[in-house]
C-alpha positions as CSV (number, residue, x, y, z in Angstrom):
1,M,-93.5,-36.9,143.9
2,G,-92.7,-40.2,143.8
3,T,-90.2,-42.7,144.5
4,L,-88.2,-44.6,142.3
5,G,-86.5,-47.3,144.2
6,Y,-83.9,-49.7,143.5
7,A,-84.3,-53.2,144.4
8,A,-81.3,-54.4,146.1
9,M,-81.3,-58.3,145.5
10,F,-79.2,-60.1,148.3
11,E,-79.3,-63.6,146.9
12,Q,-77.8,-62.1,143.6
13,F,-75.5,-59.9,144.9
14,H,-72.2,-59.0,146.8
15,P,-73.0,-56.6,150.2
16,T,-70.3,-54.3,148.9
17,D,-70.6,-54.5,145.1
18,L,-74.9,-53.0,146.9
19,L,-73.2,-50.6,149.1
20,R,-71.8,-49.2,146.1
21,W,-74.8,-49.5,143.9
22,S,-77.0,-48.1,146.0
23,R,-74.4,-45.1,146.0
24,I,-74.8,-44.7,142.9
25,A,-78.8,-44.7,142.8
26,E,-78.7,-41.9,144.8
27,E,-76.7,-39.8,142.5
28,N,-78.5,-41.0,139.6
29,G,-82.1,-40.0,141.2
30,F,-83.4,-43.1,142.3
31,T,-84.5,-42.2,146.3
32,S,-85.0,-45.0,148.4
33,V,-83.8,-48.9,148.2
34,M,-85.6,-52.3,148.8
35,A,-83.4,-54.8,150.3
36,S,-84.4,-58.9,149.7
37,D,-84.7,-60.6,153.1
38,H,-83.3,-64.0,152.0
39,F,-81.4,-67.2,153.7
40,H,-80.8,-68.7,150.5
41,P,-80.9,-67.6,146.7
42,W,-83.1,-69.1,144.4
43,T,-80.5,-71.0,142.2
44,P,-77.3,-71.8,143.0
45,E,-76.0,-69.7,140.3
46,Q,-77.2,-66.3,141.6
47,G,-74.8,-67.2,144.7
48,Q,-75.3,-65.2,147.0
49,S,-76.9,-64.8,150.8
50,A,-75.9,-62.0,152.8
51,F,-77.6,-61.2,156.4
52,V,-79.5,-57.8,155.1
53,W,-80.2,-56.8,158.6
54,S,-76.2,-55.7,158.9
55,W,-76.2,-54.2,156.0
56,L,-78.9,-52.0,156.4
57,G,-77.0,-49.6,159.1
58,A,-74.2,-49.3,156.6
59,L,-76.7,-48.2,153.5
60,G,-78.0,-45.6,156.2
61,A,-74.5,-44.6,157.4
62,T,-72.9,-44.0,153.7
63,T,-76.9,-42.7,152.0
64,S,-79.6,-40.2,152.5
65,L,-81.8,-42.8,150.7
66,R,-85.0,-44.1,152.2
67,F,-84.6,-47.5,152.9
68,G,-86.4,-51.0,154.0
69,T,-86.9,-54.6,154.2
70,G,-88.6,-56.2,150.7
71,V,-89.6,-58.1,152.7
72,T,-88.4,-60.0,155.9
73,P,-90.7,-62.6,157.4
74,P,-91.3,-62.9,161.0
75,G,-92.0,-65.7,162.9
76,F,-89.4,-68.6,161.4
77,R,-86.1,-67.5,161.1
78,Y,-86.9,-64.5,163.1
79,H,-88.8,-64.0,166.4
80,P,-91.4,-60.9,165.8
81,A,-89.5,-59.5,169.1
82,I,-86.2,-59.6,167.7
83,I,-87.5,-57.8,164.1
84,A,-89.1,-55.0,166.2
85,Q,-85.7,-54.4,167.3
86,G,-84.1,-54.2,164.4
87,A,-86.5,-52.1,163.2
88,A,-86.6,-49.5,166.0
89,T,-82.8,-49.2,166.1
90,L,-82.7,-48.6,162.5
91,E,-85.4,-45.9,162.9
92,A,-83.5,-44.7,166.0
93,M,-80.3,-43.6,164.2
94,Y,-82.1,-43.0,160.9
95,P,-85.4,-41.2,161.5
96,G,-87.5,-41.2,159.1
97,R,-85.4,-42.9,156.1
98,F,-86.3,-46.7,157.3
99,W,-89.4,-48.1,156.6
100,L,-90.3,-52.3,158.2
101,G,-91.0,-54.4,155.3
102,L,-92.9,-57.9,156.3
103,G,-94.5,-60.9,154.4
104,A,-95.7,-64.6,155.3
105,G,-91.9,-66.3,153.4
106,E,-91.1,-68.6,151.2
107,A,-89.7,-72.6,152.5
108,L,-86.9,-71.5,150.3
109,N,-85.7,-69.3,152.9
110,E,-87.6,-70.5,156.2
111,H,-87.4,-74.3,156.5
112,I,-84.2,-74.3,157.8
113,V,-85.1,-73.7,161.6
114,G,-86.5,-77.2,161.5
115,R,-90.2,-76.7,161.6
116,Y,-93.1,-77.6,159.8
117,W,-93.7,-75.2,156.9
118,P,-97.3,-75.1,157.8
119,E,-99.8,-73.8,155.0
120,A,-100.4,-70.5,152.8
121,P,-103.8,-69.5,155.5
122,V,-101.4,-70.5,158.7
123,R,-98.5,-68.3,157.1
124,L,-100.8,-65.3,156.8
125,R,-101.9,-65.8,160.7
126,I,-98.2,-66.0,161.9
127,L,-97.6,-63.0,160.0
128,M,-100.7,-60.7,161.8
129,E,-100.1,-62.0,164.7
130,S,-96.2,-61.1,164.2
131,I,-97.3,-57.8,163.3
132,E,-99.1,-57.3,166.1
133,V,-96.6,-58.1,168.9
134,I,-94.0,-55.5,166.5
135,R,-96.6,-52.6,167.1
136,K,-97.2,-53.4,171.1
137,L,-93.0,-53.7,171.3
138,F,-93.0,-50.2,169.6
139,T,-94.8,-48.3,172.5
140,G,-91.7,-49.0,174.5
141,K,-94.5,-50.5,177.4
142,K,-93.5,-54.3,179.0
143,V,-95.2,-56.5,176.3
144,K,-96.6,-60.8,177.1
145,Y,-98.5,-62.4,174.3
146,S,-99.9,-65.7,173.9
147,G,-101.2,-66.0,170.3
148,G,-101.9,-69.2,168.5
149,H,-98.8,-69.1,167.1
150,I,-96.5,-66.4,168.2
151,R,-95.6,-66.3,172.4
152,L,-94.0,-63.5,173.8
153,E,-92.3,-63.8,177.7
154,S,-92.5,-60.0,179.6
155,A,-90.5,-58.2,176.9
156,R,-89.6,-54.6,176.5
157,L,-87.6,-52.5,173.7
158,Y,-85.5,-49.5,175.6
159,T,-84.2,-48.4,172.0
160,L,-86.8,-46.5,170.4
161,P,-86.9,-43.7,167.4
162,E,-89.1,-40.7,168.2
163,N,-91.8,-42.5,166.0
164,P,-92.1,-46.0,165.0
165,P,-91.0,-46.6,161.2
166,P,-94.1,-48.0,158.9
167,I,-95.1,-51.2,158.4
168,Y,-95.5,-52.0,155.0
169,V,-96.6,-55.3,154.0
170,A,-96.2,-57.6,151.1
171,T,-99.9,-59.2,149.5
172,A,-100.7,-61.0,146.3
173,G,-104.3,-61.5,146.8
174,P,-107.6,-60.4,148.2
175,I,-108.5,-61.5,151.7
176,Q,-105.0,-60.2,152.5
177,S,-104.9,-57.1,150.5
178,K,-107.4,-55.9,152.9
179,R,-106.2,-56.9,156.5
180,T,-103.1,-54.6,154.9
181,G,-105.1,-51.4,155.1
182,K,-106.9,-52.2,158.1
183,F,-104.0,-53.5,159.9
184,C,-101.0,-51.6,158.1
185,D,-99.4,-48.5,157.1
186,G,-99.2,-49.4,153.5
187,I,-98.5,-52.2,150.9
188,I,-96.3,-54.1,148.8
189,T,-96.9,-56.3,145.8
190,V,-94.6,-57.2,142.2
191,G,-95.6,-56.8,138.5
192,A,-99.2,-58.4,137.3
193,A,-102.1,-58.3,135.1
194,D,-104.2,-55.2,135.4
195,E,-107.1,-56.8,136.6
196,K,-105.3,-57.7,139.6
197,I,-103.2,-54.9,140.7
198,R,-106.8,-53.0,139.9
199,M,-108.4,-55.5,142.6
200,L,-105.3,-55.5,145.3
201,L,-105.3,-51.6,145.6
202,G,-109.5,-51.9,146.0
203,R,-109.1,-54.3,148.9
204,F,-106.2,-52.0,150.3
205,E,-108.5,-49.0,150.2
206,E,-111.3,-50.6,151.6
207,G,-109.5,-52.1,154.6
208,A,-108.0,-49.2,155.5
209,R,-111.3,-47.1,154.9
210,E,-112.8,-49.5,157.3
211,A,-110.3,-49.2,160.1
212,G,-110.5,-44.9,159.6
213,K,-107.6,-44.1,157.5
214,D,-107.1,-42.4,154.2
215,P,-105.8,-44.8,151.7
216,A,-104.8,-41.7,149.6
217,A,-102.1,-41.1,151.8
218,M,-100.8,-44.6,152.5
219,P,-97.9,-45.8,150.3
220,K,-98.3,-48.3,147.2
221,M,-95.2,-50.1,146.3
222,V,-94.6,-52.7,144.1
223,Q,-91.4,-53.9,142.7
224,L,-90.8,-54.3,139.0
225,H,-88.1,-57.2,137.4
226,V,-86.8,-55.9,134.5
227,S,-83.5,-57.4,132.2
228,W,-82.1,-54.2,130.7
229,A,-79.1,-54.7,128.4
230,G,-77.2,-53.2,125.5
231,S,-79.0,-55.5,123.1
232,Q,-82.2,-57.5,122.9
233,R,-80.4,-60.9,123.0
234,E,-78.5,-59.7,125.7
235,A,-81.6,-59.2,127.3
236,E,-83.1,-62.5,126.9
237,E,-80.4,-64.6,127.6
238,Q,-79.1,-62.7,130.9
239,A,-82.7,-63.3,132.0
240,V,-82.9,-66.9,131.3
241,R,-79.1,-67.5,132.6
242,E,-79.8,-64.7,135.9
243,W,-83.3,-65.1,137.2
244,P,-85.2,-67.9,135.9
245,N,-87.0,-68.0,138.8
246,G,-88.7,-64.8,137.1
247,G,-90.2,-67.5,134.5
248,M,-92.1,-70.0,136.5
249,P,-95.5,-69.5,136.4
250,F,-96.3,-71.5,139.4
251,P,-96.4,-70.7,143.2
252,K,-92.8,-70.7,144.6
253,A,-93.5,-70.4,148.5
254,D,-93.2,-74.5,149.3
255,I,-89.9,-75.2,146.8
256,R,-87.5,-75.9,149.6
257,N,-84.0,-75.7,147.7
258,P,-82.2,-73.6,145.3
259,E,-81.0,-77.3,143.1
260,D,-85.1,-78.0,143.1
261,F,-85.2,-74.3,141.6
262,Q,-82.3,-75.3,139.5
263,A,-83.6,-78.3,138.0
264,M,-86.8,-76.6,136.8
265,A,-84.6,-73.6,135.2
266,R,-83.5,-76.6,132.9
267,R,-87.2,-75.7,131.2
268,V,-87.7,-72.0,131.1
269,T,-88.0,-70.1,128.3
270,V,-87.6,-66.2,126.6
271,E,-91.6,-66.9,126.3
272,D,-92.1,-67.7,130.0
273,F,-91.1,-64.3,131.3
274,K,-94.0,-62.5,129.2
275,N,-95.9,-60.5,131.6
276,R,-93.5,-61.0,134.5
277,V,-90.4,-59.7,133.6
278,L,-90.3,-56.9,131.2
279,I,-86.9,-57.9,128.4
280,S,-85.6,-54.8,126.7
281,A,-83.0,-53.3,125.1
282,D,-84.9,-50.7,124.5
283,L,-85.3,-47.5,127.2
284,D,-88.5,-46.0,125.8
285,E,-90.3,-49.6,126.8
286,H,-88.9,-49.2,130.3
287,L,-89.8,-45.5,130.7
288,E,-93.7,-46.5,129.7
289,H,-93.4,-49.9,131.9
290,I,-92.7,-47.7,135.1
291,Q,-95.6,-45.3,134.1
292,H,-97.7,-47.6,133.8
293,Y,-97.5,-48.7,137.5
294,I,-97.3,-45.0,138.2
295,D,-100.9,-44.5,136.1
296,L,-101.7,-47.5,138.1
297,G,-102.0,-46.2,141.3
298,F,-98.3,-46.7,142.8
299,D,-96.5,-43.9,143.8
300,E,-93.1,-45.4,145.1
301,V,-91.7,-47.8,142.4
302,Y,-89.0,-50.4,142.6
303,V,-86.6,-51.8,139.8
304,H,-84.5,-54.8,139.8
305,N,-82.3,-55.7,136.7
306,V,-81.6,-59.2,136.6
307,G,-78.7,-58.8,134.8
308,R,-75.0,-58.4,136.2
309,N,-74.8,-55.2,134.7
310,Q,-76.2,-53.1,137.5
311,E,-74.3,-50.0,137.4
312,E,-74.7,-49.4,133.9
313,F,-78.2,-49.9,134.6
314,I,-78.6,-47.8,136.9
315,R,-76.9,-44.9,135.3
316,A,-79.2,-45.8,132.4
317,Y,-82.6,-45.2,134.4
318,G,-80.7,-42.2,135.4
319,E,-80.4,-40.2,132.5
320,R,-83.6,-41.4,130.3
321,V,-86.2,-43.2,132.3
322,A,-86.1,-41.5,136.3
323,P,-86.4,-37.5,134.5
324,E,-89.1,-38.4,132.2
325,L,-91.3,-39.9,134.8
326,R,-94.6,-38.1,135.3
327,W,-96.3,-38.3,139.4
328,P,-99.1,-37.1,140.4
329,E,-99.7,-34.1,142.1
330,G,-99.3,-33.4,145.4
């Protein structure tokens, strides 16, 4: 049985509201939560930027959901040793429920530490070194590490879970997809054209097989952004108002400030969301959209409704979408 997950967007909503909505999601057929890790919202109007790691413990204590970060970037705001400590603590408290989602990050959140913001290939090398450090710390042994970008001096985790949490990596390119299959436990990506999705999953599986792993046993996660409301007009208006970054057809990793996204948002129209965000008031279209990604090979689908109508969206999906999804056997 696959996973229909709720995407808790910390750049958009207050953490207290997200905790309540996650509990409602559990009551309505969602079985996992992917929580974003932002320091800034995309635009000032989105209005929030709570610290997700404070919240994850509360989620674990008040639900029985699986949960993880979607995604945390190591090497800038966080040294990987701190991420390893936080992840080990959550898995020790909630065995079998926490997964660690990692990614290369965006300047929007990471430039705040005042370091040079590196080019994409360097960011990926920082990510892979960080994963190596986190893996070593999960062994419970004393670790020293001196890489090209990450250093660690005589560190050891004393609070450890029985089994380390799995590490899933966000990726959108072929080289990183293969690395993810080879060195990590699962892949996270976002909705894209079918050809790109098939390529990403194919490279991920290739890397897994090269490492002697069974790709069929490794989670494949996708986060889908949708705009659902009571009418088509409302769905279109809230997409442009609440999530204009979803309609920006260019790389965003090097843009530093919410105000810069705000300026670019003035040029975003409903047409810009095509093939990026499903905008529809028809729940049958939403069911078809989610099912399509399951059929492409994803066993965990996390849905973010861009509107402020979160409770209505959760209940509507619980009634009309979750029960009708067809997951592969086994």
